[in-house]
Residue, then its C-alpha position, 0 to 999 in steps of 0.5 A: m513526512k505527512l505526504f509520505f504517510l498520505i501516499i502509503l494511506s491511499i495505496v492501502l485504500l487502493e488495495g482494499c478496493g480490489v487491486k489485490s488481484k495484481p501480484e507485483y502490486q500486492g508485494k509492494v503493498d506488503q513491503v510498505n506494510r512491513i516498513i510501517l509496522 
């Protein structure tokens, strides 16, 4: 479970580094954020 959380955290960090420009990637990040919240 911790590994899963670390993967999600890395995805969020990547998003913060400017990967937002990819719409399909943004959609995946939004899905993950909904799952977390």
